[in-house]
C-alpha atoms as one frame of an Amber mdcrd trajectory, in Angstrom:
protein
  94.729  96.716 118.192  97.189  94.799 116.083  97.139  95.355 112.398  96.848
  92.991 109.593 100.534  92.859 109.688 100.284  92.007 113.277 100.876  88.343
 112.898 104.474  89.120 112.260 104.831  90.798 115.603 104.837  87.514 117.345
 106.394  85.297 114.710 109.740  84.803 113.050 109.791  85.710 109.377 111.204
  83.439 106.744 113.352  85.733 104.701 114.078  85.294 101.002 115.623  82.037
  99.938 119.135  83.038 100.838 118.032  82.483 104.417 117.075  79.002 105.554
 113.780  78.807 107.393 114.672  79.095 111.043 111.329  78.108 112.442 107.919
  76.898 111.337 106.398  80.277 112.099 105.044  82.467 109.340 106.796  84.953
 107.167 105.381  88.401 106.705 108.107  89.821 104.590 107.401  92.234 101.850
 110.442  91.470  99.856 111.450  90.142  96.862 108.455  91.480  95.170 109.141
  89.925  91.815 107.001  86.932  92.553 107.620  84.881  89.483 108.751  81.314
  89.584 112.420  82.079  89.086 114.746  81.359  92.020 115.704  84.299  94.207
 118.719  82.924  96.003 121.420  84.643  93.990 123.648  86.979  95.961 122.732
  90.640  95.901 125.131  93.037  94.306 126.183  96.051  96.365 126.397  98.997
  93.994 126.974 101.756  96.521 128.281 100.948  99.914 128.314 103.845 102.332
 128.667 101.443 105.198 131.881  99.909 103.938 130.641  96.761 102.292 132.714
  95.477  99.433 131.451  96.282  95.984 130.318  93.368  93.867 129.945  91.018
  96.823 126.842  89.825  98.584 126.714  93.270 100.207 127.531  91.996 103.675
 129.961  94.212 105.518 133.538  92.944 105.375 134.923  95.153 108.112 137.431
  93.355 110.329 135.895  94.887 113.454 132.843  92.933 114.677 131.781  95.847
 116.889 132.007  98.282 113.978 130.062  95.981 111.676 127.401  95.469 114.345
 127.036  99.215 114.710 126.630  99.708 110.980 124.127  96.895 110.730 122.198
  98.350 113.658 121.913 101.690 111.896 120.735 100.025 108.690 118.119  98.093
 110.653 116.928 101.202 112.493 116.546 103.224 109.300 114.774 100.516 107.302
 112.401  99.802 110.184 111.613 103.523 110.481 110.777 103.594 106.766 108.604
 100.497 107.211 106.798 102.009 110.207 106.117 105.177 108.229 104.208 103.409
 105.447 102.499 100.757 107.578 101.148 103.284 110.086  99.596 105.265 107.221
  97.391 102.267 106.404  95.347 102.671 109.579  96.029 106.083 111.103  93.615
 108.107 108.973  90.600 105.969 109.954  90.538 107.777 113.297  90.279 111.134
 111.516  87.352 110.255 109.213  84.696 112.191 111.184  86.717 115.406 111.156
  87.644 114.913 107.478  83.969 114.507 106.615  83.153 117.756 108.419  85.961
 119.787 106.841  85.759 118.467 103.274  82.000 117.677 103.149  82.955 114.231
 101.860  80.183 111.728 101.219  80.344 108.158 102.527  81.639 107.079  99.127
  84.355 109.744  99.171  85.398 108.727 102.698  85.826 105.151 101.500  87.990
 106.432  98.636  90.119 108.575 100.973  91.052 105.462 102.944  91.093 102.941
 100.118  93.058 104.961  97.559  96.180 104.322  99.619  95.557 100.593 100.077
  94.509 100.075  96.452  97.584 101.716  94.917  99.797 100.075  97.544  98.450
  96.594  96.767  98.338  97.066  92.985 101.939  98.234  92.705 103.541  96.088
  95.420 104.893  93.415  93.053 106.116  95.665  90.210 107.600  98.177  92.664
 109.511  95.391  94.378 110.798  94.230  90.995 111.987  97.779  90.252 113.904
  97.834  93.530 115.486  94.454  92.793 116.609  95.616  89.364 117.711  99.212
  89.952 118.712  99.107  93.633 116.811  98.928  96.925 118.404 102.091  98.342
 117.239 104.043  95.327 113.759 102.561  95.692 113.704 103.529  99.368 114.785
 107.102  98.658 112.339 107.490  95.783 109.457 105.949  97.714 110.082 108.029
 100.841 110.409 111.198  98.761 107.083 110.496  97.027 105.426 109.626 100.344
 106.791 112.743 102.024 105.825 115.048  99.141 102.264 113.728  99.114 102.019
 114.075 102.890 103.370 117.628 102.724 100.728 118.656 100.177  97.768 117.050
 101.979  97.416 119.567 104.865  96.869 122.380 102.356  93.848 120.845 100.674
  90.240 121.055 101.725  88.917 119.034  98.805  87.951 115.389  99.184  88.950
 114.721  95.568  92.424 116.184  96.060  92.838 114.210  99.270  91.933 110.999
  97.446  94.535 111.739  94.785  97.216 112.498  97.359  96.450 109.291  99.245
  97.054 107.457  95.977 100.410 109.224  95.666 101.279 108.049  99.180 100.348
 104.500  98.159 102.791 104.700  95.240 105.572 105.720  97.614 104.649 102.984
 100.070 104.755 100.335  97.331 108.377 101.287  96.606 109.347 101.412 100.282
 107.897  98.258 101.823 109.535  95.532  99.691 112.836  97.434  99.664 113.075
  97.460 103.476 113.281  93.708 103.948 115.335  93.171 100.799 117.868  95.658
 102.159 118.071  93.821 105.476 118.535  90.406 103.883 121.054  91.834 101.418
 123.274  93.571 103.988 123.198  91.430 107.116 125.490  88.414 107.440 123.760
  85.055 107.525 124.285  84.511 111.251 122.554  87.803 112.152 119.924  87.871
 109.455 117.182  85.925 111.235 117.298  88.210 114.269 117.145  91.303 112.044
 114.160  89.933 110.144 112.465  89.267 113.489 112.843  92.933 114.403 111.430
  93.903 110.997 108.436  91.651 111.623 107.788  93.154 115.054 107.852  96.666
 113.608 105.478  95.645 110.810 103.097  94.272 113.414 103.127  97.185 115.817
 103.304 100.192 113.507  99.594 100.361 112.708  98.785 100.250 116.423 101.162
 103.136 117.018  99.684 104.966 114.022  96.121 104.738 115.337  97.063 105.846
 118.858  99.361 108.620 117.591  96.560 109.912 115.368  94.164 109.879 118.302
  96.635 111.910 120.366  97.251 114.427 117.565  93.528 114.884 116.977  93.119
 115.865 120.613  95.104 119.049 119.982  94.921 119.609 116.206  92.975 118.602
 113.107  93.321 115.642 110.740  96.077 117.573 108.954  98.438 116.698 111.795
  98.351 113.053 110.683  99.966 114.032 107.389 102.463 116.349 109.066 103.618
 113.388 111.140 104.111 111.470 107.882 106.302 114.265 106.536 108.508 114.214
 109.631 108.901 110.433 109.608 109.654 110.348 105.879 112.234 113.140 106.180
 114.102 111.400 108.999 114.017 108.106 107.086 115.378 109.799 103.931 118.326
 111.268 105.837 119.051 107.927 107.492 118.772 106.019 104.210 121.106 108.443
 102.432 123.638 108.257 105.258 123.644 104.621 106.320 121.906 102.273 103.857
 123.979 100.568 101.113 122.462  99.971  97.704 121.845  96.325  96.921 120.305
  94.865  93.774 119.784  91.546  92.045 122.921  91.041  89.876 120.909  89.111
  87.271 118.930  92.246  86.330 115.574  90.441  86.122 113.163  91.829  83.532
 110.110  93.729  84.727 106.761  92.378  83.582 105.264  95.678  82.412 102.269
  94.118  80.657 101.376  92.062  83.715 101.714  95.090  85.972  99.442  97.202
  83.749  96.785  94.474  83.572  96.857  93.921  87.349  96.667  97.623  88.205
  93.902  98.292  85.669  91.871  95.254  86.703  92.033  95.956  90.426  91.412
  99.650  89.867  88.273  99.158  87.781  86.960  96.437  90.099  87.422  98.466
  93.302  86.089 101.627  91.627  82.902  99.824  90.630  82.405  98.448  94.135
  82.988 101.734  95.948  80.823 103.725  93.543  77.954 101.194  93.649  76.000
 103.091  96.369  76.024 106.181  94.127  75.032 104.445  90.879  73.125 101.415
  92.209  74.345  97.829  92.428  72.300  96.562  89.488  72.808  99.524  87.151
  74.672  99.067  83.896  77.529 101.281  85.111  78.225  99.082  88.126  77.736
  95.714  86.437  79.725  96.799  83.402  82.586  98.025  85.573  82.657  94.781
  87.540  82.703  92.821  84.293  85.551  94.870  82.826  87.582  94.590  86.030
  87.178  90.825  86.159  88.008  90.510  82.459  91.234  92.460  82.950  92.203
  90.229  85.872  91.507  87.132  83.771  93.737  88.671  81.122  96.414  89.150
  83.762  96.266  85.463  84.685  96.472  84.381  81.039  99.417  86.671  80.403
 101.261  85.461  83.505 100.842  81.874  82.310 102.530  82.753  79.012 105.325
  85.144  79.939 108.790  83.865  80.841 109.263  86.208  83.821 105.847  86.644
  85.483 105.166  88.965  88.399 103.179  86.146  89.950 102.990  82.635  88.526
  99.319  81.533  88.757 100.410  77.876  88.765 101.485  78.297  92.377  97.829
  78.441  93.386  97.335  74.875  92.190  99.130  73.874  95.405  96.258  73.440
  97.906  98.187  74.655 100.949  99.492  77.727  99.095  95.986  78.602  97.874
  94.456  78.003 101.317  97.010  80.191 103.101  96.708  83.027 100.578  92.914
  82.959 100.636  92.814  82.876 104.437  95.197  85.813 104.815  93.361  87.889
 102.221  89.899  87.360 103.695  91.033  87.873 107.280  92.374  91.279 106.329
  89.270  91.912 104.233  87.255  91.684 107.442  89.806  93.518 109.593  90.243
  96.630 107.459  86.531  96.811 106.692  85.749  96.607 110.405  88.179  99.399
 111.331  86.741 101.651 108.615  83.187 101.149 109.928  83.884 100.972 113.656
  85.892 104.185 113.952  82.962 106.149 112.549  80.499 104.412 114.870  82.559
 105.048 117.994  82.959 108.760 117.303  79.760 109.747 115.506  77.231 107.475
 117.219  78.722 106.893 120.676  80.308 110.340 120.811  83.796 109.131 121.785
  86.829 111.305 121.173  89.385 110.235 118.585  91.744 109.015 121.302  89.054
 107.057 123.145  87.954 105.506 119.854  91.529 104.424 119.114  91.966 102.908
 122.558  88.558 101.203 122.390  89.771  98.588 119.898  92.555  97.339 122.173
  90.533  94.278 123.298  91.278  92.939 119.821  94.982  93.170 120.612  94.395
  91.464 123.951  93.085  88.452 122.054  95.498  88.550 119.131  98.832  88.678
 120.947  98.446  85.547 123.113  96.744  83.544 120.365  99.528  84.403 117.927
 102.055  83.035 120.398 100.002  79.927 121.080  99.096  79.222 117.449 102.250
  77.246 116.515 101.780  74.933 119.522  98.071  74.549 118.855  98.713  73.824
 115.175 101.348  71.246 116.087  98.898  69.514 118.421  95.614  69.601 116.488
  96.851  70.378 112.971  97.070  73.537 110.900  93.672  72.856 109.334  91.804
  72.831 112.654  93.746  75.813 113.988  93.193  77.979 110.919  89.531  77.055
 110.419  88.839  77.527 114.134  90.422  80.977 114.003  88.302  81.977 111.010
  85.169  80.819 112.807  86.131  82.921 115.849  86.511  85.947 113.562  83.076
  85.178 112.139  81.571  84.949 115.630  83.152  88.260 116.638  81.754  90.022
 113.569  78.278  88.574 114.141  78.371  89.811 117.744  79.521  93.278 116.675
  76.703  93.383 114.118  74.255  93.370 117.056  75.581  96.676 118.388  73.199
  99.638 118.306  73.299 103.245 119.430  72.665 102.405 123.076  74.843  99.296
 123.399  77.235  98.932 126.297  80.934  98.997 125.527  81.096  95.489 127.008
  79.238  94.223 123.939  81.774  95.897 121.664  84.704  94.500 123.641  82.975
  91.113 123.668  83.005  91.095 119.873  86.504  92.496 119.437  88.192  89.979
 121.741  87.193  86.762 119.917  87.891  88.510 116.628  91.455  89.219 117.718
  91.749  85.730 119.169  90.676  84.236 115.859  93.073  86.362 113.835  95.974
  85.172 115.951  95.037  81.519 115.553  94.281  81.799 111.822  97.150  83.959
 110.562 100.047  81.890 111.826  99.086  78.551 110.197  97.893  80.369 107.063
 101.235  82.076 106.558 103.082  78.870 107.371 100.953  77.063 104.787 102.161
  79.525 102.154 105.850  79.147 102.960 105.853  75.406 103.710 104.218  74.639
 100.374 107.160  76.158  98.460 110.741  74.940  98.003 113.607  77.039  99.430
 114.257  78.718  96.074 110.714  80.177  96.089 110.568  81.471  99.665 110.842
  85.021  98.348 107.744  84.369  96.261 105.890  83.218  99.374 106.927  86.387
 101.175 105.633  88.580  98.358 102.331  86.692  98.075 101.789  86.926 101.831
 102.162  90.713 101.673 100.070  90.993  98.519  97.273  88.975 100.150  97.269
  91.292 103.152  97.191  94.546 101.162  94.714  93.286  98.562  92.402  91.934
 101.252  92.466  95.282 103.033  91.693  97.234  99.862  88.774  94.961  98.971
  87.477  94.900 102.557  87.239  98.685 102.762  85.626  98.811  99.323  83.020
  96.083  99.886  82.075  96.727 103.519  82.188 100.477 102.982  79.911 100.099
  99.980  77.471  97.886 101.902  77.432 100.439 104.701  76.818 103.319 102.304
  74.022 101.548 100.428  72.224 100.462 103.605  72.623 103.891 105.200  70.985
 105.589 102.232  68.113 103.123 102.043  67.421 103.167 105.804  67.550 106.948
 106.260  63.908 108.016 106.575  63.628 111.735 107.223  60.414 113.630 108.006
  58.815 115.469 105.098  59.389 118.752 106.945  63.174 118.462 106.459  64.257
 120.729 103.553  65.214 118.818 100.407  68.732 120.241 100.256  69.396 119.315
 103.879  67.987 115.832 103.345  70.264 115.279 100.360  73.310 116.363 102.353
  72.365 114.020 105.188  71.799 111.137 102.792  75.166 111.662 101.092  77.302
 111.883 104.234  76.709 110.497 107.691  79.674 112.574 108.870  77.724 115.705
 108.056  74.342 114.382 109.208  75.745 113.483 112.630  76.431 117.179 113.274
  72.953 118.395 112.302  70.073 118.975 114.687  67.298 116.570 115.515  65.451
 114.808 114.018  68.047 114.471 111.237  70.894 113.449 113.514  68.934 110.752
 115.326  67.564 109.292 112.119  71.027 109.327 110.542  72.586 107.576 113.528
  69.903 104.901 113.416  70.429 104.388 109.671  74.204 104.194 110.127  73.844
 101.546 112.835  71.574  99.544 110.514  74.121  99.848 107.740  76.966  98.867
 110.058  75.098  95.706 111.050  74.581  94.742 107.409  78.222  95.460 106.532
  79.577  93.426 109.435  77.263  90.526 108.652  78.644  90.694 105.120  82.145
  90.480 106.562  81.075  87.522 108.698  79.741  85.743 105.606  83.093  86.247
 103.877  85.126  84.828 106.769  82.692  81.914 107.131  83.170  81.182 103.430
  86.929  81.401 103.961  86.656  78.810 106.753  84.817  76.410 104.443  87.304
  76.882 101.595  90.319  76.437 103.870  88.800  73.309 105.405  88.354  71.836
 101.919  91.774  72.854 100.606  93.643  71.602 103.692  91.747  68.333 104.036
  94.073  65.319 104.345  94.719  63.638 101.032  93.790  59.988 100.629  97.419
  59.178 100.032  98.517  60.696 103.352  95.551  59.185 105.145
């Protein structure tokens, strides 16, 4: 499996505007998170230079020894990539542990969705303001603070047996991750000399693409010998090593202009996304057409509209909404977001199906999604050539339609389906992601002038994280609602037991017949509905991208 960040594994990132675009391939950078319209090509100021860089310069090492400078740069790259891998792997690794978490914490389907999505939601909501904090106060400080927060939350998680506490701690981890991710690439582009910067960014991109794969497989291995708590212990170890390396080797770079932080915009964005996602995830509990759900959705949307209006008025916006009036920029952002909407939602649903319906171990479940990687890797490499030959519009729309076809095929899976059917759905899905992500990301960066390449990088990352958070919320909610409505238990089943089974498939799957069989059947029905919902979203994305990227009359 390759993660939503996986497109970067096979592409060359366009770094912030201080770096000229070296190739037409997409950028997946997380840096300069302050995504306003102001230029970001001013030199970074080095405020603390443990590696010997000269203070007040562009924070590139000025050592006369090329070998010594290369060694220092290599250590900086290794440490920042370790920090990146730590937070990216946490996005996917816990999905493998959901069945055991449900058993230990008695978490309902709604609570399981929150355990996964709390991390992605906080991560996505705070990505832009956290990046702006790093730019203003120093990327090294942001890295240390983010890793410390991530490590502290991971250290506390193994000692809880409460689903509510686990949700809160996952949110804490998301806060740390939001500080870490944009600071990693900003540190690389602020410390490496121009002639070595593109290669370093390429390594960063490969790590971003492979870390979630490693996280899933590592979690599967740990769960073979220990419980879900081992996943958090691994996070503590990785964060601790990254903290030591950051303290020892990473210089502190910052934007010398001290850009202001858009606090009002950040509050509106966080509140709007939080209320919106809360209402979606809680809909199976309250009902989709109840006043609580509809009111929450309305408030969330109103806050996001307020965010847009504020960003149009403020002089230093987190994200200038006017950028989305560029058709290629809007098409690329929408495509990336909805691809990852489907991807993260699928992983959330599929990991439970493989373990609780098919009876696979955690490791087998993790390995079972590798056919997606088998499709994604070659298509990612071929995408630039295909786009050059048939056009970015055809390549991107075709990829989205392949994703749609894969989801429709996976929606046909039932409790007795052969693994060949699962692999047959995962392969075209991965193939489509590879073909769609590359031209979508290129559309974002190519639609912006050099001075706004940092903005494109930030929007690309925001689209990925926001899409993942919404995908888990919406598909998880569809799954939970359909599971509850399709679970028909015999009248002889005690009321208390029936309520427990209806609240949590993870618990119902460990009960005796007939409850277990009925629960598995209801879960499969819910999975089909959720995946068809994901297919509808990616089909809609294909239509929108086709319209936005249609040739203009002038160019025709």
